[in-house]
N, C-alpha and C positions, 0 to 999 in steps of 0.2 A: 711606680706601680699604678698610681691613680691615673697617670697620663695614658698608660697602656690600656686600662679598662675603658677610659673615655674614648680612646681611639677605636677600640673594638665596637663600642656602642654606636659611634658615628658611622663606622663601616657597615654595621648591620642595618642602621636606618637608611643609609645610602643605597644598600643592596635592595632593601624593601621598596624604597621609592622607585628604583629602576624597574623592579618587577611590576609594580603598579602601572608604571608608564607603558611597559610592554603590553600588559593586558588592555589598557585603554586604547592603545594604538591598534591592536588587533581587532577589538570590538568596533572601533570607528571604521576600520577598513571593511569589516564584515557588513556593517550597516550601509556604508557607501556603495559597496558592490550590489547589495540587494535593492537599495533604493534606485540605483541606476538601471538595473534590470526591470524593476517595476515601472519606471517611467519610459524607458526606451523600447522595451519588448512586451508591452501589454498584449494579452491574448484573451479574446472574448469568444473564441470558436467553440470551446467545449459546450455541448448542449446541456450537460449537467449543471454547468455554472449558470446558465440561463434559468434553469429550474430553481436553483437556490435563490437567485436574485428575485425571481417572480414570487416565491413564497415570502421572502422578506418584504417585498412591496405590498403584498396582500395583507400581511400582518399589520403593517403600519397604516395603510390607507383604508383597509376594509375590515380590520380586526378579526380575520379568520385565517387559520393555518391551512392554506390551499395553494396548489400549484397551477390552478386554472388561470387562463389568460383572459377569460370573458365570463360574464354571469352564467350561472348563478353562484359561482365560486364555492363549490362544495368542499367540505373539509377533506384533508388528505392525510395519508400515513405513509406515503412512498419514500419519504426522507425523514430521517431523525432530526430533531429540532436544533441540535447544537449549532451547526454552521449557519442555517438560515437566520436564527436569532442573533448570532454574532454579526452577520451582515446587516440585519435590521437595526441593531444598536449603532453601527457606524453610519447607516443612512439617516437615522434619527438625529445624529449630531452634525454630520457634514452635508446632508442633503440626500434626498431620495435618488437612487440610481448613481450615486457618486462612487464608481468602482475604483477610481484613482485613489481615493481615501482608503478603501479596503486594501488595496495593494501596498500602500505605505505602511498601514498598520501591520500587515502581514510581514513586511520587511523588518519592522521592529520586533515582532514576535520571533521571527527566525533568528534574528541577532541574539535575542534572549536565549534561544535554544543553544546557540554556540557557547554562551556563558555557562549554561547548565552542563554542557558536554565537558567543559574545562573542569568543573567541580567534580564530576564523576571520575574523570581521569585522575584527579588529585587523590581521591579516596581509593581508587583501584590500584594505584602504584604501590607495590609492596615495600619499596626502598624509601625510607623517610628522606634521604638526601636528594632523591630525584623527583619528589612529588611536584614541586613547582615547575620544574623543567618539563615534566610529562604533561601537566595541565596546559602549559603554554604551547607545546607541540600539538596537542589534541585540538586546542582552540584554533591554531593556525590551519590545521587540516580542515576543520569544520568551516572556518571563515571563507576559504577559497573554494569550497566544494561547489561545482557548478550544477550538480545533479539535483540537489535540494533547493538551490537558490532560484531556479527558474520558476518554481511553483508560487513564489510570491507575486508573480505577474499574472497568475490565473485565478479565476474565481472557483477554486477547487479546495478540497479539504486537506491536501497533503501537508501544507505548512503547519496547520493546527495539529494534525496527527503527529507530526514529528515533535512538536513542542510538548504535547502531553505524554508521548512515549518516553521522551528524555526526562520529563519531570517525574513521572512515576518510577522510572529507573533510579533517579537520584534519591527519592524518599525511601525506596526499598533498600538502596545501598546504606543509607543512614540507619534504617531500622535493623538491618543485619549487623551493622557495626555496633549499634547500641546494645544488642543482645549479648555481645562479647565484652562489654565494658560495664562493670558493676556500678560505677559512678557516672554513667552517661548523662549528658545534659538533657536529652529528650528520652522519654520512656518509649520502649519498643512498641507498646500498645498504641500510643498516640501516633507514632510514625506509620504503623501498619494501617491504622484507620485513615490517615491522610493519604496513604498510597491507594487504598481502596476507593476513596472519594475521587481522586484524580483519575483512576482507571475508569470509574463510572462515567465521569464527564467526558473522557476520551471516547468512550463507546457512543455517547450521544452525538459526537461529531462523525465518527466512522466506526461501524460495528466490528470490523476486523481488528480494531484496537484491543478487543478481548483476547487476542492471541498474545499480546504483550502481558496482559494480566495473568494469563495461564502460565507464561514463562516465569513470571515473578512468583506465582503460587507454588510451582514445582520447586523452584530454588529455595523458597521458604521451608518447605517440608524437608528437602534434602539437607539443608543447613542445620535445622534443629535436630533432626535425627542423627546426623553424622557428627555433630559437635558434642564434646563432653559436657555434661551438665555442670552447673555452678555448685551443686550440692555434693556432699560426700555421702553416697548411698551404699548400703551394705551389700546388696545383691545385684546381680545382673538384671533380674526381673524388675526390681525397683527402678533401675536406670532406664530400662526400655519403657516402662509405664510413665515415668516422668517425662521423657522426651516425647512420647506420643501425645500425652496430655498437653504439653507445651505447644507442639505443632498444631494440634486441633484447636486450641484456644486462640492462638495468633491467626491461624487460617480463618477461623470463624469471624474474628474482628475484621480482617481484610475483606472477606466475602460479604459480610453484612453491610459494610460501608459501601462496597461496590453496588450492591443491589438497591440500597436506599436511593441512590441517584436516579435509578430507572423507574422508581415508583410513580412519580407524577405523570410521565409519558404513558406508562402502562394503564394507569387509571383513566387518563383521557381517552385512550383508544377503546377501553371497555365501555365507557359512557357514550362515546360517539358512534362506534362501529359494533359494539357488543362482541368484541373479540379480545382474547388474551394475547396481546401483541407487545411484548416489552421492547422489541427492537423495531424492525421493519420487515415486511414479507420477504421471503427468500429471493424473489426476483423483482422487488419493488412494484408489485402489482396491487391494484386496488381490490377490495373484496369482490369476488365473483369474476374477476378478469382472467381471461384465458392466457396461460403460459405454455409455450411449446416445449414442454419438458422432453418429449421424445426426440425432437430435433436437436436440442441441446445435448442430450445423451449421445446422439450420433456424432456430433462435433467432437465430443471428448474422446471418441474412438480413433481420431486421426490428427487433430490439430496439435502441433508441437512447437509452433512459434507464432509470434504476434502478427506477422505479415498477412495472415489469412483472416484475422479477426474482423477487420473492416469490411471486406467484400462479402463474407458469408454470415456474420453475426450482427454487427452494428447496422447493417443495411436491411435487416429483416423487417418485413412489412413496410418498408419505405421504397426500396428500389428492387428491380429484378436481380436474382442470383443466377449467374451463368455456370454451366458445367465446366467451362474453361478456367474459372476461378479456383477450381478444386484440383489439387495435385493427384497424380495417379495412385499414390500410396493410400488414398482414402477408399480405394476399391480393391477388394480381394479377388475379384473376377470380373470378366466382361458382363456377365449376367447381372452382377450387383451394380455395375455402372449404369446399365440400362434401367434398372429399377430407380436409381437416384435421378436419372434423366427424366423419367416419367413423373416422378414426384415434383421435381423442379418445374416441369412443364405445367403441371396443375397450379403450382404456386405463382408462376410468372403470368399465367393466363387464366385467372379465375373464370369459371363458367358464368355466362349471363343467363342461361336457362338451366333449371334443375336437371341433373342427370346427364349433362353433356359429356362427362368423363366416366360415366358409369361402367363402360366397357374397357376402361384402361387396364392393361395387364399389370399383375404384380402390385396392385394397390389395394387399399382397404376397401371393404364392402361398401356399397352405396348406402349412405345414411338415409334414414326415414325422413319424410317431409318435415316432421317436427324437429329432427336434428338439423336439417338444412336451415330451418327458420331460426333456430337458436344460434347456429353458427353465423348466420348473416347478421344477427343482432349483437354478436360478440364484440366487445371492445378490442382495440388494437393490442396485440400481445406486448407485454411490458418487456423492456430490455433489462438484463441483469444490471443492478445498480449498486452504488457504493454502500448505502445504508443497509441494504438487504444482504448483499454478499459483496465481495470486493470488486465486482464487475460492474461498476456503475458509470463513472464519468466518461461519456462517449467522446472519442477522439475524432472530431470532424476532419482533421487534417488527413488522417489515415483514410477516412471514407472518401474524401474528395479525390485523393490520389488514386484510390481504387476505381472511382467512377471514371476518371480520365482514361485510365487504361481500358475500362470496359467500353467507353465510347469509341476509342480507337479500334478495339477489336470488332465492334459492330460494323464499322465502315469497311474493314478489310476482310472479314470472314462472313460473307453473306450466306454461306451454306450451313452454318451452324444452327441447328434447329433450336437449341437452347439459348441462343443469343441473337435473335432476329434484329434487323436494323431499326425496328421501331421501338426498341427497348427504352430509348431516351426520351420518348414523347410523353412521359408522365402517365403511362398506363397503370391501372391499379394492380396491386399484388396482394395476396392474402395467404397467410399460413392458417389453415383450418385444422380442426381436430382430426379430420380424416387423413390429411397429409401428415400431420404430426404422428399419428399412429403408425403410418408406414415407416417413418424414420425411426420410431421406437423399436419396431421389429428388426430393422437393419442393425440398430445398435446392439440389441440382444444377441443377434447372430454373430456379429463381429467379436463381441466380448467372449462368447462361448467358444469361438474358434481359436482365439489367441488371448487367453486371460493374462499371460505374462506380459504381453505387449501392452495391454490396457492398464494393468495395475503396477507395472514396474518400469518398462522402457519409456513409455510416453511421459509419465511424470518426471523421469530423469531428464528427458529431452527438454521438457518445458522448463525445468529448473535451470538447466544450462542456458536456455534462451532468455530466461528472466534475468539471470545474473550477468552473463557475458554479452551485454548489449552496449551500444554507445550511450544509452540513456540521454539522448539528445532531444527527446520529445518536447515540443512547444518552443524550441529554438528555431530561428528562421531556416537553419540548415538541417533540420531533423531528417532522419532517414536511416536506411539500412546500409551498413558498411559493405556487406557482400551481397551480390557479386560486385567487384570493383568496376566492372564495365558499365554498371547502371548508375554510377555516381553522377550527380548533377554539378557540372563545373561552373554553371552560372551563379550558383549560390555557394560556391567554394566548399562543397562537401568533401573534396579530395584532401582538404587540409583539416577541417573541423572534425569530421567523423573519425579519422585515425587518431587524432588527439584525444577525443573523448573515450575511444576504446582503450587507449594507453592509460588514461587516468583511471578508468575502471580497473585495469590490471594493477596499477600502483596501489590503489586503496585496498584491493583484495590481498596483495602480497603483504602490505603493512599490517592488515588485520590478522592474517595468518601468523606473521612474525610476532605480533603482540600477544596473541593467544599462546604461542609457544613459550614466550618469555614468562607468562603467568604460570604455565604448566610446569616448567622446569624449576621453579622455585621450591617445589615440593611442600609448599605451605597451604594448609587447608583454606585459609581465608582467600589467598590469591586464586586458588583453583575454584573457589566459590564464585568469584567474579567471572572467571572463564566459563563456568557452567551457565551463569546468567546470560552472558553475552551470546553464547552458542544457542541457547533456547530462544532468545529474543530474535536472532537472525534466522535460524533454521526452521522454527515452527512456522514463521511467516512464509518463508520460501517454500516449505513443503506443502502448506495449505494451498497457496496459489498455483502450485504445480499440478494440483488435482483438478483445476478448473478448465473450462473450455476457452478461456480468453487469456493466454499467457502474455499480458502486456507488461513490459519492464517497469512502467511507472508505478505499478503496485508494490514494488519492493524497494522503491527509493528510500523508504524509511530505515533501511538497514545501514545506510552510509554514516549516520551519526555514530553508530556503534563501531563501525570500522574505523572512524576517526579516533575514537577513544583507544581502541587497541593499537592503532597506528601511532598514537602519541607515545604509548609505552614502548613500542619498538624503536621509534626514532630516538628516544632518550638513551636506549641501550646502544644504538649505533654511534651516536655522538659521544657518549661516555667512553666507548671503546677507542674511538679515534683520538680523543683527548688523552687517554691513558697511554696509548702508543706513542704519542708525541712527547709526553713527559718522560717516558722510559727510554726513548731513543737518544743516545749521546750526541751532543753537538760537536761537530768537527771544527777545529780551528784552522 
């Protein structure tokens, strides 16, 4: 009997040692993959990365939080401080401007994200016998995911955003579990406070991380209100009051901790700029800077995929915008197309003398001399950016490809009035309030004519474009899979892009299968995890689908959660195969 017990203990220890070895090997593989990408595929092209690095350099060398590249280095608020200060800390240790060190540290952080994904999968798995296998499967999916890995090689916020999103999801998971365990090791109040603090820090890196906090907050309320209380209460009214009070209390702890993190930045902005600005301006503009909101509203009435973002949005106030860059579906009539052409003509060829375009048909009224003067003194319109809205980090690769096509079009189409052959000579362009007002009127008219198209069909199309993409951005072979005739065989897009599209499909199918596995358990706790995962994914997808720049990189943060659900699905599939093998009689 003693020998049998001893053998069982040794077997358990051996099994535990094997599992630890599997975790260690997967984490080593994850870091090796990310470190290799960081060293072999470094990418310094995003303009937003240069802004972050410049702020970090100014903080270290000039002791001012500014994005300026030359004196007087005025203070700035266009970027939240999380990522610039993160870079500054690495520069202070490894040397100013050492982006290689930043990338290696990001590789370590992304590997840590993989470990957190495994922990979440362990807790979300409803079957105690499958918990370790599920966590290993989720870790494997996260370790080999190429969509999140590439961002360790860029000076952008995605890697840190993923880490904090997964971290707050883990602490929220532990808090929800602790509320159902009377003798839990950690009190729910402390765990919700920790979740709020992590969420606040995440927002300081990227403001749209607030969507993750919103998803967690909704899950908290639903969980507390839908779960039976620990007390034996006499009436239904007492039960409802108790649950409501509990949800309000825990929600207040979570919200207060979240807001406390933002207080120092808010106080700084009030003292320096005399503004209440807890995050960053909606389009990362400095106080008083002109933002072409009318033009952006017009873009939202027709843009439904990312291929148009570079030529008509990121190039704004930098290069000419051609009518040929805009698809026919952006115009409801020939008259509307002529109005857009007239406005673009004004933008592409700003008048050197006041009133040059005063007689332009279908345009805004000629501004007064004082308006002209103020427009000429106006700073360059800010691009939508990360810290203000999710539309920040400019993709120069997309812009450069669009410029190449524009140059070729200029050479072959001399008759196009909106794309003259001298567009590439560095001529000045300017989006003025007058032109912006013209686009605003066009946007209002298009929305009034087709409200269903604007509020329903376009967001759905953007959501499809965001999700079902190759997600190959910042790889050497990045591009659009369709049309197939446009694939670049010199960089082997015919192999890589179909592979990445297939991987997107695989992660999607596994995520759906994992969600179905949680739903069919009919267990409140398992469905609670499904609700949390669905909110984390679809709140983000839905928000970005309403914007004028549907760039798939803004939803790369959903893949960690697909890995968690995918781990649950893979465990079910492998268990089914193992069970069938055991039940099938062996023929002799």
